[in-house]
Backbone of each chain as nested JSON, in Angstrom:
{
  "chains": [
    {"id": "A", "residues": [
      {"number": 1, "name": "MET", "atoms": {"N": [95.531, 100.648, 123.232], "CA": [94.849, 100.923, 121.983], "C": [94.921, 99.743, 121.01]}},
      {"number": 2, "name": "LEU", "atoms": {"N": [96.025, 98.99, 121.069], "CA": [96.214, 97.879, 120.136], "C": [95.55, 96.581, 120.587]}},
      {"number": 3, "name": "LYS", "atoms": {"N": [95.328, 96.47, 121.871], "CA": [94.835, 95.204, 122.423], "C": [93.495, 94.794, 121.802]}},
      {"number": 4, "name": "GLY", "atoms": {"N": [93.473, 93.584, 121.256], "CA": [92.249, 93.054, 120.676], "C": [91.898, 93.596, 119.299]}},
      {"number": 5, "name": "LYS", "atoms": {"N": [92.705, 94.5, 118.77], "CA": [92.43, 95.078, 117.453], "C": [92.971, 94.19, 116.338]}},
      {"number": 6, "name": "LYS", "atoms": {"N": [92.285, 94.194, 115.224], "CA": [92.804, 93.548, 114.018], "C": [93.747, 94.556, 113.366]}},
      {"number": 7, "name": "VAL", "atoms": {"N": [94.903, 94.069, 112.97], "CA": [95.918, 94.979, 112.464], "C": [96.412, 94.541, 111.084]}},
      {"number": 8, "name": "ALA", "atoms": {"N": [96.438, 95.487, 110.149], "CA": [97.037, 95.247, 108.836], "C": [98.328, 96.058, 108.78]}},
      {"number": 9, "name": "ILE", "atoms": {"N": [99.416, 95.379, 108.47], "CA": [100.727, 96.025, 108.508], "C": [101.266, 96.262, 107.102]}},
      {"number": 10, "name": "LEU", "atoms": {"N": [101.622, 97.513, 106.841], "CA": [102.264, 97.847, 105.564], "C": [103.679, 98.326, 105.876]}},
      {"number": 11, "name": "GLY", "atoms": {"N": [104.593, 97.383, 105.944], "CA": [105.979, 97.724, 106.234], "C": [106.669, 98.285, 105.003]}},
      {"number": 12, "name": "ASP", "atoms": {"N": [107.891, 98.742, 105.212], "CA": [108.655, 99.344, 104.122], "C": [110.083, 98.807, 104.177]}},
      {"number": 13, "name": "ARG", "atoms": {"N": [110.543, 98.327, 103.06], "CA": [111.889, 97.748, 103.025], "C": [112.956, 98.756, 103.449]}},
      {"number": 14, "name": "ASP", "atoms": {"N": [112.749, 100.026, 103.113], "CA": [113.726, 101.055, 103.469], "C": [113.419, 101.736, 104.798]}},
      {"number": 15, "name": "GLY", "atoms": {"N": [112.302, 101.348, 105.396], "CA": [111.941, 101.917, 106.687], "C": [111.865, 100.793, 107.706]}},
      {"number": 16, "name": "ILE", "atoms": {"N": [110.66, 100.536, 108.19], "CA": [110.478, 99.437, 109.138], "C": [109.78, 98.288, 108.41]}},
      {"number": 17, "name": "PRO", "atoms": {"N": [110.435, 97.14, 108.288], "CA": [109.826, 96.006, 107.577], "C": [108.667, 95.37, 108.366]}},
      {"number": 18, "name": "GLY", "atoms": {"N": [107.772, 94.716, 107.635], "CA": [106.596, 94.103, 108.248], "C": [106.882, 93.236, 109.47]}},
      {"number": 19, "name": "PRO", "atoms": {"N": [107.856, 92.306, 109.384], "CA": [108.087, 91.41, 110.537], "C": [108.477, 92.148, 111.826]}},
      {"number": 20, "name": "ALA", "atoms": {"N": [109.183, 93.273, 111.692], "CA": [109.575, 94.039, 112.886], "C": [108.345, 94.654, 113.552]}},
      {"number": 21, "name": "ILE", "atoms": {"N": [107.435, 95.157, 112.713], "CA": [106.188, 95.738, 113.255], "C": [105.349, 94.636, 113.9]}},
      {"number": 22, "name": "GLU", "atoms": {"N": [105.32, 93.467, 113.238], "CA": [104.562, 92.327, 113.789], "C": [104.992, 91.991, 115.204]}},
      {"number": 23, "name": "GLU", "atoms": {"N": [106.302, 91.883, 115.392], "CA": [106.837, 91.548, 116.723], "C": [106.334, 92.541, 117.765]}},
      {"number": 24, "name": "CYS", "atoms": {"N": [106.371, 93.809, 117.396], "CA": [105.974, 94.872, 118.324], "C": [104.489, 94.806, 118.672]}},
      {"number": 25, "name": "VAL", "atoms": {"N": [103.642, 94.748, 117.643], "CA": [102.205, 94.836, 117.926], "C": [101.669, 93.573, 118.597]}},
      {"number": 26, "name": "LYS", "atoms": {"N": [102.318, 92.443, 118.339], "CA": [101.902, 91.214, 119.026], "C": [102.152, 91.348, 120.521]}},
      {"number": 27, "name": "SER", "atoms": {"N": [103.24, 92.055, 120.88], "CA": [103.557, 92.242, 122.302], "C": [102.498, 93.108, 122.984]}},
      {"number": 28, "name": "ALA", "atoms": {"N": [101.725, 93.854, 122.184], "CA": [100.688, 94.722, 122.742], "C": [99.309, 94.061, 122.67]}},
      {"number": 29, "name": "GLY", "atoms": {"N": [99.265, 92.809, 122.195], "CA": [97.997, 92.073, 122.19], "C": [97.153, 92.276, 120.943]}},
      {"number": 30, "name": "ALA", "atoms": {"N": [97.753, 92.79, 119.872], "CA": [96.996, 92.972, 118.636], "C": [96.962, 91.676, 117.835]}},
      {"number": 31, "name": "ASP", "atoms": {"N": [95.948, 91.556, 116.994], "CA": [95.774, 90.377, 116.157], "C": [96.177, 90.752, 114.722]}},
      {"number": 32, "name": "VAL", "atoms": {"N": [97.325, 90.254, 114.282], "CA": [97.837, 90.612, 112.955], "C": [97.099, 89.798, 111.889]}},
      {"number": 33, "name": "VAL", "atoms": {"N": [96.311, 90.475, 111.042], "CA": [95.549, 89.767, 110.016], "C": [96.2, 89.874, 108.634]}},
      {"number": 34, "name": "PHE", "atoms": {"N": [97.146, 90.799, 108.512], "CA": [97.846, 90.944, 107.23], "C": [99.155, 91.675, 107.482]}},
      {"number": 35, "name": "SER", "atoms": {"N": [100.212, 91.191, 106.844], "CA": [101.497, 91.869, 107.004], "C": [102.293, 91.752, 105.719]}},
      {"number": 36, "name": "THR", "atoms": {"N": [102.819, 92.869, 105.272], "CA": [103.619, 92.857, 104.06], "C": [104.73, 93.889, 104.189]}},
      {"number": 37, "name": "THR", "atoms": {"N": [105.703, 93.779, 103.317], "CA": [106.77, 94.778, 103.286], "C": [106.845, 95.312, 101.868]}},
      {"number": 38, "name": "GLU", "atoms": {"N": [106.5, 96.592, 101.719], "CA": [106.503, 97.185, 100.388], "C": [107.901, 97.649, 100.015]}},
      {"number": 39, "name": "CYS", "atoms": {"N": [108.108, 97.724, 98.709], "CA": [109.384, 98.196, 98.193], "C": [109.067, 99.312, 97.21]}},
      {"number": 40, "name": "PHE", "atoms": {"N": [109.535, 100.515, 97.502], "CA": [109.16, 101.66, 96.668], "C": [110.151, 101.939, 95.551]}},
      {"number": 41, "name": "VAL", "atoms": {"N": [111.175, 101.105, 95.429], "CA": [112.184, 101.343, 94.39], "C": [111.611, 100.957, 93.02]}}
    ]},
    {"id": "B", "residues": [
      {"number": 1, "name": "MET", "atoms": {"N": [100.89, 103.529, 97.167], "CA": [100.659, 102.244, 97.833], "C": [100.417, 101.148, 96.785]}},
      {"number": 2, "name": "ASP", "atoms": {"N": [101.081, 100.036, 96.986], "CA": [100.994, 98.865, 96.109], "C": [99.528, 98.524, 95.764]}},
      {"number": 3, "name": "LEU", "atoms": {"N": [99.247, 98.312, 94.484], "CA": [97.866, 98.082, 94.069], "C": [97.29, 96.794, 94.645]}},
      {"number": 4, "name": "GLU", "atoms": {"N": [98.133, 95.78, 94.723], "CA": [97.695, 94.505, 95.284], "C": [97.324, 94.666, 96.762]}},
      {"number": 5, "name": "ASN", "atoms": {"N": [98.117, 95.471, 97.453], "CA": [97.83, 95.698, 98.874], "C": [96.561, 96.516, 99.074]}},
      {"number": 6, "name": "GLN", "atoms": {"N": [96.27, 97.384, 98.143], "CA": [95.009, 98.126, 98.225], "C": [93.83, 97.154, 98.206]}},
      {"number": 7, "name": "ALA", "atoms": {"N": [93.938, 96.161, 97.32], "CA": [92.867, 95.171, 97.215], "C": [92.748, 94.356, 98.515]}},
      {"number": 8, "name": "ARG", "atoms": {"N": [93.896, 94.014, 99.089], "CA": [93.879, 93.236, 100.341], "C": [93.227, 94.026, 101.477]}},
      {"number": 9, "name": "ILE", "atoms": {"N": [93.595, 95.293, 101.562], "CA": [93.042, 96.146, 102.627], "C": [91.525, 96.3, 102.456]}},
      {"number": 10, "name": "LYS", "atoms": {"N": [91.102, 96.412, 101.226], "CA": [89.661, 96.531, 100.943], "C": [88.935, 95.262, 101.41]}},
      {"number": 11, "name": "ASP", "atoms": {"N": [89.491, 94.093, 101.074], "CA": [88.888, 92.821, 101.483], "C": [88.838, 92.688, 103.004]}},
      {"number": 12, "name": "LEU", "atoms": {"N": [89.935, 93.081, 103.65], "CA": [90.001, 92.964, 105.119], "C": [88.977, 93.886, 105.782]}},
      {"number": 13, "name": "THR", "atoms": {"N": [88.768, 95.054, 105.197], "CA": [87.786, 95.988, 105.754], "C": [86.375, 95.408, 105.617]}},
      {"number": 14, "name": "ASP", "atoms": {"N": [86.118, 94.771, 104.486], "CA": [84.812, 94.131, 104.298], "C": [84.612, 93.025, 105.326]}},
      {"number": 15, "name": "LYS", "atoms": {"N": [85.692, 92.311, 105.624], "CA": [85.613, 91.164, 106.531], "C": [85.492, 91.578, 108.006]}},
      {"number": 16, "name": "TYR", "atoms": {"N": [86.308, 92.539, 108.426], "CA": [86.368, 92.879, 109.854], "C": [85.656, 94.172, 110.238]}},
      {"number": 17, "name": "GLY", "atoms": {"N": [85.392, 95.022, 109.266], "CA": [84.75, 96.3, 109.572], "C": [85.784, 97.347, 109.963]}},
      {"number": 18, "name": "LYS", "atoms": {"N": [85.46, 98.61, 109.707], "CA": [86.463, 99.661, 109.913], "C": [86.699, 100.0, 111.382]}},
      {"number": 19, "name": "GLU", "atoms": {"N": [85.771, 99.606, 112.256], "CA": [85.95, 99.936, 113.672], "C": [87.041, 99.087, 114.323]}},
      {"number": 20, "name": "ASP", "atoms": {"N": [87.143, 97.838, 113.884], "CA": [88.086, 96.912, 114.524], "C": [89.426, 96.808, 113.83]}},
      {"number": 21, "name": "LEU", "atoms": {"N": [89.515, 97.355, 112.638], "CA": [90.735, 97.194, 111.847], "C": [91.543, 98.492, 111.823]}},
      {"number": 22, "name": "ILE", "atoms": {"N": [92.824, 98.383, 112.137], "CA": [93.682, 99.555, 111.957], "C": [94.879, 99.165, 111.083]}},
      {"number": 23, "name": "VAL", "atoms": {"N": [95.429, 100.169, 110.433], "CA": [96.566, 99.948, 109.533], "C": [97.803, 100.545, 110.19]}},
      {"number": 24, "name": "ILE", "atoms": {"N": [98.882, 99.771, 110.2], "CA": [100.121, 100.274, 110.778], "C": [101.189, 100.345, 109.686]}},
      {"number": 25, "name": "LEU", "atoms": {"N": [101.792, 101.524, 109.598], "CA": [102.743, 101.787, 108.521], "C": [104.178, 101.759, 109.033]}},
      {"number": 26, "name": "GLY", "atoms": {"N": [105.081, 101.373, 108.108], "CA": [106.498, 101.379, 108.468], "C": [107.308, 102.227, 107.505]}},
      {"number": 27, "name": "GLY", "atoms": {"N": [106.644, 103.135, 106.812], "CA": [107.28, 103.937, 105.769], "C": [108.492, 104.722, 106.23]}},
      {"number": 28, "name": "ALA", "atoms": {"N": [109.453, 104.877, 105.296], "CA": [110.699, 105.573, 105.628], "C": [110.589, 107.078, 105.425]}},
      {"number": 29, "name": "GLU", "atoms": {"N": [109.573, 107.498, 104.678], "CA": [109.427, 108.924, 104.376], "C": [108.029, 109.408, 104.707]}},
      {"number": 30, "name": "ALA", "atoms": {"N": [107.961, 110.698, 105.028], "CA": [106.676, 111.292, 105.395], "C": [105.687, 111.241, 104.228]}},
      {"number": 31, "name": "GLU", "atoms": {"N": [106.17, 111.574, 103.047], "CA": [105.263, 111.663, 101.9], "C": [104.629, 110.308, 101.564]}},
      {"number": 32, "name": "ALA", "atoms": {"N": [105.457, 109.27, 101.491], "CA": [104.945, 107.94, 101.153], "C": [104.026, 107.415, 102.261]}},
      {"number": 33, "name": "SER", "atoms": {"N": [104.374, 107.702, 103.508], "CA": [103.555, 107.246, 104.639], "C": [102.205, 107.961, 104.619]}},
      {"number": 34, "name": "GLY", "atoms": {"N": [102.239, 109.257, 104.337], "CA": [101.005, 110.03, 104.266], "C": [100.105, 109.558, 103.14]}},
      {"number": 35, "name": "LEU", "atoms": {"N": [100.728, 109.215, 102.033], "CA": [99.977, 108.725, 100.872], "C": [99.246, 107.42, 101.214]}},
      {"number": 36, "name": "ALA", "atoms": {"N": [99.927, 106.542, 101.913], "CA": [99.307, 105.272, 102.321], "C": [98.172, 105.528, 103.314]}},
      {"number": 37, "name": "ALA", "atoms": {"N": [98.396, 106.445, 104.261], "CA": [97.364, 106.769, 105.258], "C": [96.137, 107.365, 104.575]}},
      {"number": 38, "name": "GLU", "atoms": {"N": [96.384, 108.231, 103.599], "CA": [95.279, 108.857, 102.86], "C": [94.505, 107.811, 102.057]}},
      {"number": 39, "name": "THR", "atoms": {"N": [95.258, 106.882, 101.45], "CA": [94.624, 105.857, 100.611], "C": [93.636, 105.001, 101.397]}},
      {"number": 40, "name": "VAL", "atoms": {"N": [94.018, 104.606, 102.618], "CA": [93.113, 103.741, 103.395], "C": [92.022, 104.542, 104.111]}},
      {"number": 41, "name": "ALA", "atoms": {"N": [92.189, 105.854, 104.192], "CA": [91.174, 106.682, 104.852], "C": [90.127, 107.174, 103.86]}},
      {"number": 42, "name": "THR", "atoms": {"N": [90.61, 107.852, 102.804], "CA": [89.641, 108.487, 101.901], "C": [89.712, 107.999, 100.462]}},
      {"number": 43, "name": "GLY", "atoms": {"N": [90.658, 107.114, 100.161], "CA": [90.761, 106.59, 98.801], "C": [92.097, 106.921, 98.175]}},
      {"number": 44, "name": "ASP", "atoms": {"N": [92.406, 106.234, 97.102], "CA": [93.685, 106.395, 96.418], "C": [93.742, 107.742, 95.682]}},
      {"number": 45, "name": "PRO", "atoms": {"N": [94.581, 108.688, 96.151], "CA": [94.625, 110.01, 95.508], "C": [95.249, 109.984, 94.118]}},
      {"number": 46, "name": "THR", "atoms": {"N": [95.931, 108.882, 93.783], "CA": [96.549, 108.798, 92.45], "C": [95.592, 108.135, 91.439]}},
      {"number": 47, "name": "PHE", "atoms": {"N": [94.46, 107.694, 91.927], "CA": [93.452, 107.032, 91.089], "C": [94.035, 105.903, 90.243]}},
      {"number": 48, "name": "ALA", "atoms": {"N": [94.923, 105.113, 90.843], "CA": [95.578, 104.03, 90.114], "C": [95.073, 102.657, 90.55]}},
      {"number": 49, "name": "GLY", "atoms": {"N": [94.615, 102.549, 91.776], "CA": [94.317, 101.225, 92.32], "C": [92.86, 101.002, 92.687]}},
      {"number": 50, "name": "PRO", "atoms": {"N": [92.58, 99.832, 93.286], "CA": [91.216, 99.456, 93.655], "C": [90.562, 100.398, 94.671]}},
      {"number": 51, "name": "LEU", "atoms": {"N": [91.347, 101.214, 95.347], "CA": [90.752, 102.127, 96.329], "C": [90.489, 103.528, 95.747]}},
      {"number": 52, "name": "SER", "atoms": {"N": [90.616, 103.66, 94.44], "CA": [90.285, 104.939, 93.796], "C": [88.815, 105.251, 94.046]}},
      {"number": 53, "name": "GLY", "atoms": {"N": [88.563, 106.391, 94.661], "CA": [87.168, 106.786, 94.917], "C": [86.481, 105.965, 95.989]}},
      {"number": 54, "name": "VAL", "atoms": {"N": [87.241, 105.136, 96.717], "CA": [86.656, 104.301, 97.779], "C": [87.124, 104.825, 99.134]}},
      {"number": 55, "name": "SER", "atoms": {"N": [86.198, 105.331, 99.907], "CA": [86.545, 105.895, 101.204], "C": [86.305, 104.855, 102.301]}},
      {"number": 56, "name": "LEU", "atoms": {"N": [87.369, 104.138, 102.666], "CA": [87.216, 103.059, 103.659], "C": [87.055, 103.611, 105.069]}},
      {"number": 57, "name": "GLY", "atoms": {"N": [87.625, 104.772, 105.321], "CA": [87.526, 105.371, 106.658], "C": [88.394, 104.686, 107.696]}},
      {"number": 58, "name": "LEU", "atoms": {"N": [89.44, 104.009, 107.247], "CA": [90.329, 103.334, 108.2], "C": [91.297, 104.329, 108.836]}},
      {"number": 59, "name": "LYS", "atoms": {"N": [91.68, 104.026, 110.064], "CA": [92.683, 104.847, 110.726], "C": [94.055, 104.187, 110.54]}},
      {"number": 60, "name": "ALA", "atoms": {"N": [95.022, 104.988, 110.101], "CA": [96.38, 104.474, 109.929], "C": [97.32, 105.173, 110.912]}},
      {"number": 61, "name": "TYR", "atoms": {"N": [98.192, 104.396, 111.482], "CA": [99.202, 104.922, 112.405], "C": [100.574, 104.499, 111.902]}},
      {"number": 62, "name": "HIS", "atoms": {"N": [101.559, 105.351, 112.119], "CA": [102.922, 104.907, 111.845], "C": [103.429, 104.187, 113.083]}},
      {"number": 63, "name": "MET", "atoms": {"N": [104.276, 103.188, 112.886], "CA": [104.799, 102.424, 114.028], "C": [105.416, 103.332, 115.088]}},
      {"number": 64, "name": "PHE", "atoms": {"N": [106.012, 104.436, 114.665], "CA": [106.639, 105.347, 115.626], "C": [105.636, 105.921, 116.633]}},
      {"number": 65, "name": "GLU", "atoms": {"N": [104.384, 106.032, 116.22], "CA": [103.358, 106.608, 117.102], "C": [102.926, 105.639, 118.191]}},
      {"number": 66, "name": "LEU", "atoms": {"N": [103.267, 104.36, 118.025], "CA": [102.754, 103.333, 118.923], "C": [103.799, 102.865, 119.929]}},
      {"number": 67, "name": "LYS", "atoms": {"N": [104.865, 103.624, 120.026], "CA": [105.976, 103.241, 120.901], "C": [105.516, 102.926, 122.328]}},
      {"number": 68, "name": "ASP", "atoms": {"N": [104.631, 103.773, 122.858], "CA": [104.202, 103.604, 124.248], "C": [103.243, 102.433, 124.449]}},
      {"number": 69, "name": "ASP", "atoms": {"N": [102.721, 101.897, 123.349], "CA": [101.755, 100.796, 123.463], "C": [102.417, 99.423, 123.459]}},
      {"number": 70, "name": "VAL", "atoms": {"N": [103.664, 99.372, 123.019], "CA": [104.294, 98.064, 122.856], "C": [105.421, 97.84, 123.876]}},
      {"number": 71, "name": "ASP", "atoms": {"N": [105.828, 96.601, 123.987], "CA": [106.9, 96.224, 124.906], "C": [108.184, 97.011, 124.578]}},
      {"number": 72, "name": "ALA", "atoms": {"N": [108.712, 97.706, 125.579], "CA": [109.852, 98.608, 125.352], "C": [111.082, 97.878, 124.825]}},
      {"number": 73, "name": "LYS", "atoms": {"N": [111.322, 96.681, 125.335], "CA": [112.506, 95.928, 124.927], "C": [112.383, 95.5, 123.453]}},
      {"number": 74, "name": "ILE", "atoms": {"N": [111.223, 95.01, 123.103], "CA": [111.003, 94.576, 121.717], "C": [111.063, 95.783, 120.774]}},
      {"number": 75, "name": "TYR", "atoms": {"N": [110.487, 96.908, 121.212], "CA": [110.526, 98.119, 120.38], "C": [111.977, 98.522, 120.111]}},
      {"number": 76, "name": "ASP", "atoms": {"N": [112.765, 98.515, 121.148], "CA": [114.174, 98.881, 120.999], "C": [114.898, 97.959, 120.025]}},
      {"number": 77, "name": "GLU", "atoms": {"N": [114.648, 96.662, 120.176], "CA": [115.301, 95.68, 119.307], "C": [114.892, 95.831, 117.844]}},
      {"number": 78, "name": "GLN", "atoms": {"N": [113.59, 96.025, 117.626], "CA": [113.053, 96.001, 116.261], "C": [113.03, 97.364, 115.579]}},
      {"number": 79, "name": "ILE", "atoms": {"N": [112.804, 98.412, 116.352], "CA": [112.543, 99.732, 115.75], "C": [113.631, 100.751, 116.094]}},
      {"number": 80, "name": "GLY", "atoms": {"N": [114.323, 100.521, 117.204], "CA": [115.267, 101.502, 117.733], "C": [116.208, 102.105, 116.708]}},
      {"number": 81, "name": "MET", "atoms": {"N": [116.792, 101.254, 115.895], "CA": [117.75, 101.721, 114.903], "C": [117.108, 102.69, 113.896]}},
      {"number": 82, "name": "MET", "atoms": {"N": [115.939, 102.32, 113.383], "CA": [115.281, 103.169, 112.382], "C": [114.78, 104.468, 113.0]}},
      {"number": 83, "name": "GLU", "atoms": {"N": [114.46, 104.413, 114.28], "CA": [114.005, 105.629, 114.965], "C": [115.126, 106.673, 114.98]}},
      {"number": 84, "name": "MET", "atoms": {"N": [116.353, 106.184, 115.0], "CA": [117.496, 107.095, 115.047], "C": [117.806, 107.711, 113.682]}},
      {"number": 85, "name": "VAL", "atoms": {"N": [117.524, 106.979, 112.611], "CA": [117.936, 107.474, 111.288], "C": [116.822, 108.156, 110.478]}},
      {"number": 86, "name": "LEU", "atoms": {"N": [115.566, 107.887, 110.829], "CA": [114.474, 108.492, 110.051], "C": [113.959, 109.759, 110.729]}},
      {"number": 87, "name": "ASN", "atoms": {"N": [113.27, 110.579, 109.964], "CA": [112.726, 111.824, 110.486], "C": [111.361, 111.547, 111.14]}},
      {"number": 88, "name": "VAL", "atoms": {"N": [111.416, 111.11, 112.394], "CA": [110.222, 110.654, 113.114], "C": [109.14, 111.74, 113.175]}},
      {"number": 89, "name": "ASP", "atoms": {"N": [109.508, 112.948, 113.573], "CA": [108.511, 114.013, 113.752], "C": [107.767, 114.33, 112.456]}},
      {"number": 90, "name": "GLU", "atoms": {"N": [108.535, 114.412, 111.38], "CA": [107.931, 114.741, 110.09], "C": [106.958, 113.64, 109.642]}},
      {"number": 91, "name": "ILE", "atoms": {"N": [107.375, 112.393, 109.808], "CA": [106.536, 111.256, 109.408], "C": [105.244, 111.224, 110.23]}},
      {"number": 92, "name": "VAL", "atoms": {"N": [105.393, 111.37, 111.548], "CA": [104.233, 111.303, 112.446], "C": [103.244, 112.439, 112.158]}},
      {"number": 93, "name": "GLU", "atoms": {"N": [103.748, 113.644, 111.956], "CA": [102.88, 114.786, 111.655], "C": [102.066, 114.542, 110.392]}},
      {"number": 94, "name": "GLU", "atoms": {"N": [102.723, 113.99, 109.379], "CA": [102.057, 113.753, 108.093], "C": [100.966, 112.677, 108.221]}},
      {"number": 95, "name": "VAL", "atoms": {"N": [101.307, 111.576, 108.892], "CA": [100.348, 110.467, 109.013], "C": [99.128, 110.896, 109.839]}},
      {"number": 96, "name": "LYS", "atoms": {"N": [99.368, 111.669, 110.894], "CA": [98.288, 112.16, 111.771], "C": [97.236, 112.956, 111.008]}},
      {"number": 97, "name": "THR", "atoms": {"N": [97.703, 113.709, 110.014], "CA": [96.818, 114.574, 109.239], "C": [95.596, 113.829, 108.72]}},
      {"number": 98, "name": "TYR", "atoms": {"N": [95.794, 112.574, 108.372], "CA": [94.724, 111.819, 107.716], "C": [93.794, 111.106, 108.699]}},
      {"number": 99, "name": "ARG", "atoms": {"N": [93.986, 111.346, 109.974], "CA": [93.056, 110.78, 110.962], "C": [92.091, 111.83, 111.484]}},
      {"number": 100, "name": "LYS", "atoms": {"N": [92.211, 113.061, 111.002], "CA": [91.349, 114.137, 111.505], "C": [90.006, 114.14, 110.79]}}
    ]}
  ]
}
């Protein structure tokens, strides 16, 4: 499902941060076009 | 969802189109994750940001839902710990709601 898709990542400092999601989706062949880590505090 | 990020998502949708772009969330709570999924699907429900009244129609998934799509070793290294401490079922159920 991820292969060849453009992916925008909204990570969470208290959950899963952006860079961790990036590592995962890149392994599935997705193209990361935006990645950030939000902080809800 | 961060107002600046709403603007970025809007720009990316204009650039790539909603068919090719998906949003992946890493939220720690069901409510916040659902709010982000709703914002990119049907618009900002709090009417605070650039996506107020803007229905982008994007599909959002939580990282937990994509476990089977990614390399198992990398998933374990990067996500494994949070999978143990967060309420995975509750988060996934909430995020799914906004893809129907």
